[in-house]
C-alpha positions as CSV (number, residue, x, y, z in Angstrom):
1,M,10.2,-30.7,2.9
2,K,8.5,-27.5,4.3
3,S,7.6,-24.6,1.2
4,V,7.0,-21.5,1.9
5,G,5.1,-19.2,-1.1
6,L,5.8,-15.7,-2.4
7,V,3.5,-14.1,-4.8
8,T,5.4,-11.3,-6.7
9,E,5.8,-9.3,-9.8
10,Y,9.2,-8.7,-9.5
11,N,9.1,-5.5,-11.8
12,P,12.1,-5.3,-11.6
13,F,13.5,-7.8,-8.9
14,H,14.9,-5.2,-6.0
15,N,16.8,-5.5,-2.7
16,G,13.3,-5.2,-0.9
17,H,12.5,-8.4,-3.0
18,L,15.6,-9.7,-1.5
19,H,14.7,-9.0,2.0
20,H,11.2,-10.1,1.7
21,L,12.6,-13.5,0.5
22,N,15.3,-13.6,3.3
23,M,12.4,-12.9,5.8
24,A,10.4,-15.7,4.1
25,K,13.0,-18.5,5.2
26,Q,13.9,-17.1,8.0
27,V,10.2,-16.9,9.7
28,S,8.7,-20.2,8.2
29,G,12.2,-22.0,8.5
30,A,11.5,-23.8,4.8
31,D,13.3,-25.9,3.0
32,V,12.0,-24.4,-0.3
33,V,11.3,-21.1,-1.6
34,V,8.1,-21.0,-4.2
35,A,7.3,-18.2,-6.0
36,V,4.2,-17.3,-8.2
37,M,5.5,-14.4,-10.6
38,S,3.2,-12.5,-13.0
39,G,4.4,-12.9,-16.7
40,N,4.8,-10.2,-19.2
41,F,2.6,-7.6,-17.9
42,T,1.2,-7.0,-14.5
43,Q,-1.3,-6.2,-12.3
44,R,-1.9,-2.6,-13.5
45,G,-2.1,-2.8,-16.9
46,E,1.7,-2.3,-17.9
47,A,4.4,-4.4,-19.3
48,A,6.8,-5.4,-17.1
49,I,10.5,-3.6,-17.4
50,L,11.7,-6.5,-18.2
51,D,10.6,-9.9,-19.6
52,K,9.4,-12.9,-17.5
53,W,12.5,-15.1,-18.3
54,T,14.9,-12.4,-17.0
55,R,13.0,-11.7,-14.2
56,A,12.4,-15.3,-13.6
57,N,16.4,-15.8,-13.9
58,E,16.9,-13.0,-11.5
59,A,14.9,-14.7,-8.4
60,L,16.6,-18.1,-9.4
61,V,20.1,-16.1,-8.9
62,S,18.7,-14.6,-5.5
63,G,17.7,-17.6,-4.0
64,V,14.3,-18.7,-5.1
65,D,14.2,-22.7,-5.9
66,L,11.2,-22.4,-8.3
67,V,9.2,-19.9,-10.2
68,I,5.6,-20.7,-11.5
69,E,4.5,-18.1,-13.9
70,L,0.9,-16.5,-12.6
71,P,-1.3,-16.4,-16.1
72,F,-2.2,-14.0,-17.8
73,F,-6.0,-14.7,-16.6
74,Y,-5.0,-13.6,-13.4
75,A,-2.2,-11.5,-13.5
76,V,-3.7,-8.7,-14.9
77,Q,-7.1,-8.9,-13.0
78,P,-8.0,-6.2,-10.0
79,A,-6.9,-7.3,-6.7
80,H,-9.2,-10.2,-5.5
81,L,-8.4,-12.4,-8.7
82,F,-5.0,-11.7,-8.9
83,A,-4.7,-13.3,-5.1
84,Q,-7.1,-15.7,-6.2
85,G,-4.8,-17.4,-8.6
86,A,-1.7,-17.3,-6.9
87,L,-3.3,-19.1,-3.8
88,T,-4.9,-21.4,-6.2
89,L,-1.5,-22.1,-7.9
90,L,0.0,-22.2,-4.2
91,N,-2.5,-24.8,-2.8
92,Q,-1.7,-27.0,-6.0
93,L,1.8,-27.0,-4.7
94,Q,1.1,-28.2,-1.6
95,I,2.5,-25.1,-0.4
96,S,3.0,-25.0,3.9
97,E,2.8,-20.8,4.2
98,L,2.9,-17.9,2.3
99,V,4.4,-15.0,4.0
100,F,4.0,-11.8,2.1
101,G,4.5,-7.8,2.5
102,S,2.0,-5.3,4.3
103,E,1.9,-1.7,5.6
104,H,0.3,-2.7,8.3
105,P,1.1,-6.4,9.4
106,E,-0.8,-5.9,12.5
107,I,-4.3,-5.6,11.1
108,D,-6.7,-8.4,11.8
109,F,-7.3,-9.1,7.8
110,N,-9.6,-12.3,8.6
111,Q,-11.8,-10.0,10.6
112,L,-12.1,-8.0,8.0
113,V,-13.0,-10.4,5.7
114,Q,-15.8,-11.7,7.6
115,A,-16.7,-7.6,8.0
116,E,-17.6,-7.4,4.3
117,E,-20.6,-10.2,5.2
118,Q,-22.4,-7.3,6.4
119,F,-21.8,-4.7,3.5
120,D,-24.8,-3.3,1.7
121,S,-24.5,-4.7,-1.6
122,E,-26.8,-1.8,-3.1
123,E,-24.0,0.4,-2.3
124,F,-22.1,-1.1,-5.2
125,S,-24.8,-0.1,-7.6
126,Q,-24.2,3.7,-6.9
127,Y,-21.9,5.7,-9.6
128,N,-20.4,8.2,-6.8
129,G,-16.8,7.0,-7.3
130,T,-14.7,3.8,-7.8
131,Y,-15.6,0.4,-6.3
132,A,-12.6,0.3,-3.6
133,T,-13.9,3.8,-2.6
134,R,-17.2,2.4,-2.1
135,F,-15.6,-0.9,-0.1
136,N,-13.2,1.3,2.1
137,Q,-16.5,3.7,3.0
138,Q,-18.8,0.4,4.3
139,L,-15.5,-1.5,5.7
140,K,-14.6,1.8,8.0
141,Q,-18.3,1.7,9.1
142,Q,-18.3,-1.8,10.1
143,T,-14.5,-2.0,11.5
144,G,-13.1,1.5,11.7
145,I,-10.2,0.5,9.5
146,E,-9.5,1.6,5.7
147,L,-7.4,-0.1,3.6
148,T,-5.6,2.0,0.9
149,E,-2.5,0.7,0.9
150,P,-1.5,-1.6,-2.1
151,N,0.1,-5.0,0.3
152,D,-3.0,-4.3,2.6
153,I,-5.4,-5.0,-0.1
154,L,-3.7,-8.1,-1.3
155,A,-3.0,-9.3,2.3
156,Y,-7.2,-8.6,2.6
157,C,-7.6,-10.8,-0.4
158,Y,-5.1,-13.7,0.2
159,H,-7.0,-14.2,3.7
160,K,-10.4,-13.9,1.4
161,A,-9.2,-16.7,-1.1
162,V,-7.9,-18.9,1.8
163,Q,-11.2,-18.6,3.2
164,Q,-13.1,-19.2,0.4
165,M,-10.9,-22.5,-1.1
166,N,-10.5,-23.6,2.8
167,S,-7.2,-23.9,2.1
168,S,-5.1,-25.0,4.9
169,I,-2.2,-22.6,4.1
170,K,-0.5,-20.4,6.6
171,L,-0.7,-16.7,6.0
172,T,2.4,-14.8,7.4
173,A,2.5,-10.8,6.8
174,I,5.6,-9.0,7.4
175,E,6.0,-5.0,7.7
176,R,7.2,-3.7,4.3
177,V,10.2,-1.5,5.2
178,S,11.5,1.6,3.6
179,N,10.0,3.4,0.8
180,S,6.3,3.3,0.2
181,Y,4.7,1.3,-3.0
182,H,4.1,4.8,-5.0
183,D,7.3,6.4,-4.2
184,Q,9.2,7.5,-7.0
185,R,12.5,8.7,-5.0
186,I,15.6,6.6,-4.6
187,S,17.1,7.6,-0.8
188,S,18.2,4.4,0.7
189,Q,19.7,0.6,-0.5
190,I,15.5,-0.5,-0.3
191,A,13.3,1.6,-2.7
192,S,10.1,0.9,-4.5
193,A,9.9,-0.9,-7.8
194,S,8.3,2.3,-9.0
195,A,11.2,4.3,-7.7
196,I,13.5,1.9,-9.5
197,R,11.3,2.2,-12.9
198,H,11.4,5.7,-12.5
199,A,14.9,6.0,-12.1
200,V,15.6,3.4,-15.3
201,F,13.3,5.6,-17.9
202,N,14.8,8.4,-16.4
203,Q,18.6,7.6,-17.0
204,L,19.3,7.9,-13.1
205,D,21.5,6.1,-11.2
206,Y,19.5,2.6,-9.8
207,R,22.2,0.5,-8.8
208,E,22.4,0.6,-5.2
209,S,19.0,-0.6,-4.7
210,V,19.3,-3.6,-6.7
211,P,21.6,-6.8,-7.1
212,E,23.8,-7.2,-9.3
213,Q,21.9,-9.2,-11.6
214,T,18.8,-7.0,-11.9
215,A,21.4,-3.9,-12.9
216,I,23.0,-6.1,-15.2
217,D,20.4,-6.8,-17.0
218,L,18.7,-3.6,-16.8
219,F,21.8,-2.0,-18.2
220,Q,21.8,-4.7,-21.1
221,S,18.1,-4.8,-21.8
222,K,17.6,-3.8,-25.7
223,A,13.8,-1.9,-25.2
224,V,11.9,-1.3,-21.7
225,V,8.5,-1.7,-23.3
226,D,6.3,0.8,-21.7
227,W,2.7,2.5,-22.6
228,N,4.7,5.3,-24.2
229,M,6.1,2.5,-26.8
230,C,2.4,0.2,-27.0
231,Y,0.0,3.3,-27.3
232,P,0.6,3.9,-31.3
233,Y,-0.8,0.6,-31.8
234,L,-3.3,0.6,-29.2
235,R,-4.8,3.9,-30.7
236,Y,-4.3,2.4,-34.8
237,L,-6.2,-0.3,-33.5
238,I,-8.9,1.7,-31.6
239,N,-9.6,4.2,-34.7
240,Q,-9.8,1.5,-37.3
241,A,-11.8,-1.4,-35.2
242,S,-15.9,-0.9,-35.0
243,I,-17.7,0.1,-32.0
244,D,-19.1,-3.4,-32.0
245,F,-15.7,-5.5,-31.8
246,L,-14.6,-2.9,-28.9
247,Q,-18.1,-3.7,-27.1
248,G,-16.9,-7.4,-27.2
249,I,-13.4,-6.5,-25.3
250,Y,-13.2,-8.0,-21.8
251,Q,-14.5,-5.2,-19.2
252,M,-15.5,-2.9,-21.7
253,S,-18.8,-1.7,-20.3
254,E,-20.8,1.3,-19.7
255,G,-20.3,3.1,-23.2
256,L,-16.6,3.1,-22.6
257,E,-16.1,1.8,-25.8
258,H,-17.6,5.5,-27.4
259,K,-15.2,7.1,-25.0
260,F,-12.2,5.4,-26.2
261,K,-13.2,5.7,-30.0
262,E,-13.9,9.9,-29.6
263,I,-10.7,10.3,-27.2
264,A,-7.9,7.9,-29.5
265,E,-9.0,10.2,-32.4
266,N,-6.9,12.9,-31.4
267,A,-5.0,12.1,-28.3
268,A,-1.8,11.9,-29.6
269,T,0.0,10.0,-26.1
270,F,-1.1,7.7,-23.8
271,D,-0.9,10.3,-20.9
272,E,-3.4,12.8,-23.2
273,F,-5.0,9.7,-23.7
274,M,-5.8,8.4,-20.2
275,S,-6.1,12.3,-19.2
276,Q,-8.9,12.3,-20.8
277,I,-10.8,8.8,-20.5
278,K,-10.4,9.0,-16.4
279,S,-13.1,9.6,-14.1
280,K,-14.5,9.3,-10.6
281,R,-15.7,5.9,-11.6
282,Y,-12.6,4.1,-12.6
283,T,-8.9,3.7,-11.1
284,Y,-5.9,4.1,-13.3
285,S,-5.5,0.4,-12.9
286,R,-9.2,-0.4,-14.4
287,L,-8.5,1.7,-17.5
288,S,-5.0,0.6,-17.8
289,R,-6.1,-2.9,-17.6
290,L,-9.2,-2.3,-20.0
291,C,-6.2,-0.5,-22.2
292,L,-4.3,-3.8,-22.8
293,Y,-7.1,-6.1,-23.1
294,T,-7.7,-3.8,-25.9
295,L,-4.4,-3.9,-27.4
296,L,-4.0,-7.4,-27.2
297,Q,-7.6,-7.9,-28.3
298,I,-8.9,-10.1,-25.9
299,T,-12.5,-10.9,-25.8
300,D,-14.9,-11.3,-22.7
301,T,-14.9,-14.8,-24.3
302,E,-11.6,-15.9,-24.1
303,M,-11.1,-14.6,-20.4
304,K,-14.3,-16.6,-19.7
305,Q,-13.0,-19.8,-21.7
306,A,-9.3,-19.1,-19.6
307,A,-11.3,-19.4,-15.9
308,Q,-11.9,-22.9,-17.1
309,L,-8.3,-23.9,-18.0
310,P,-6.1,-23.1,-15.1
311,Y,-2.5,-24.7,-15.3
312,L,1.3,-24.3,-13.6
313,R,3.6,-22.7,-16.0
314,V,7.0,-23.6,-14.9
315,L,9.7,-20.8,-15.7
316,G,12.9,-22.0,-13.8
317,F,14.4,-24.0,-11.1
318,N,17.4,-24.9,-9.2
319,E,18.2,-28.4,-7.9
320,R,15.7,-28.1,-4.8
321,G,13.1,-26.9,-6.4
322,Q,13.0,-29.6,-9.2
323,E,13.1,-31.8,-6.2
324,Y,10.0,-30.4,-4.4
325,L,8.3,-30.1,-7.9
326,H,8.7,-33.8,-8.9
327,S,7.8,-35.0,-5.0
328,V,4.4,-32.6,-5.5
329,K,3.5,-33.6,-9.0
330,K,1.8,-37.1,-8.8
331,D,-1.3,-34.7,-6.8
332,L,-1.5,-32.1,-9.2
333,T,-5.2,-31.9,-10.6
334,I,-4.0,-29.5,-12.9
335,P,-1.9,-29.6,-16.0
336,L,2.1,-29.3,-15.4
337,V,3.3,-26.9,-18.4
338,T,7.1,-26.8,-18.7
339,K,7.1,-26.2,-22.4
340,V,4.1,-24.4,-24.8
341,D,3.8,-26.7,-28.3
342,R,1.1,-25.4,-31.1
343,D,-1.7,-26.9,-29.4
344,L,-1.4,-25.5,-26.1
345,K,-0.5,-21.9,-27.9
346,Q,-4.3,-22.3,-29.1
347,G,-5.4,-23.5,-26.2
348,A,-5.3,-23.0,-22.6
349,L,-1.9,-20.6,-22.7
350,N,-3.5,-18.7,-25.6
351,L,-3.6,-15.4,-23.6
352,D,0.1,-15.7,-22.5
353,Y,0.9,-16.2,-25.8
354,R,-0.4,-13.6,-27.3
355,A,1.0,-11.1,-24.4
356,G,4.3,-12.7,-24.7
357,K,4.2,-12.3,-28.8
358,F,3.6,-9.0,-28.2
359,I,6.7,-8.0,-26.0
360,E,8.6,-10.1,-28.6
361,Q,7.8,-8.0,-31.3
362,M,9.2,-5.2,-29.2
363,T,12.2,-6.7,-27.6
364,G,13.6,-9.3,-30.1
365,A,13.8,-11.8,-27.1
366,A,11.9,-14.5,-27.6
367,Q,9.2,-15.8,-25.3
368,D,7.1,-18.9,-25.4
369,L,7.0,-21.5,-27.9
370,K,9.3,-24.4,-27.3
371,K,10.8,-22.2,-24.6
372,S,12.2,-24.3,-21.6
373,P,12.4,-23.6,-18.3
374,I,15.5,-22.3,-16.6
375,I,17.8,-24.8,-14.9
376,M,20.0,-22.8,-12.1
377,K,23.2,-25.4,-11.7
């Protein structure tokens, strides 16, 4: 069976994702579609608007054959680790081709990856801007090109990951259509996930831009988790924690633990907290991820351990997806997980379990322990 892979967040699944799915089938000629999807938290360090089981079901209803969860360790990371994790899982599953959206699919991303070899490493030790800013300065010097759009950045990271892994996966870029990634307006049937989330949070009409199943799920959702809901828990933890404890949080560096303590004492809202913690040294996403690591009390040691324990967590499949999974299962070199027991929740899946438990507390929807994959008939 020829397979095509998609790397997704589906936050939520919308008409643009449906277009991507249909185009992936068309350009690849694949028999089976495998989506690697972020779990309950996204790359920007924010809770997904719907839990992972709901979003996996939406994907299956819309035509995906097999949904695999991208582990927390990879899902809530900068683009290069996010891409590396997704490609690791797709490579394990012997995916023939990865089809992804890009704002500028005509770019020769392989050429850009090769250009990075000529970068001056000393430039990255300067404190005159974010890593992305310094990266783009050098990339423009070498190639005349800058990568500022989210999907272009991921495209670059996919090519770099494939080269590093020496993988045979074919990479195919298709042009992102209609609204831009950060657009907050819904002006057509294809809108950005950001615009749809903005509409949901502000009680605006989003129905024309999502498939029927997504519209039903958003309407029936009992609680949409965002940082406004999570901040009181984060603030309490920061105020109560010692400096030594905060120093042990993953990616807590350069004295940020002191700034967290100082600002959390008086910042009444998450927006207020972020506006005071933000500086030219750090992107919003970097700080939002750090807030999430702090909220879930994830230490540097735990993340290092998680990096050594890769696995394939199955969220759902239809008959075709099940057949494909069965055909590649004998060649897997990492564990295939279909149910989380007490050993897994304390071991390889501990971070995902803790992330899911927080969402379960906020929404009341069970997430992990003994939960079986969705089977689409």
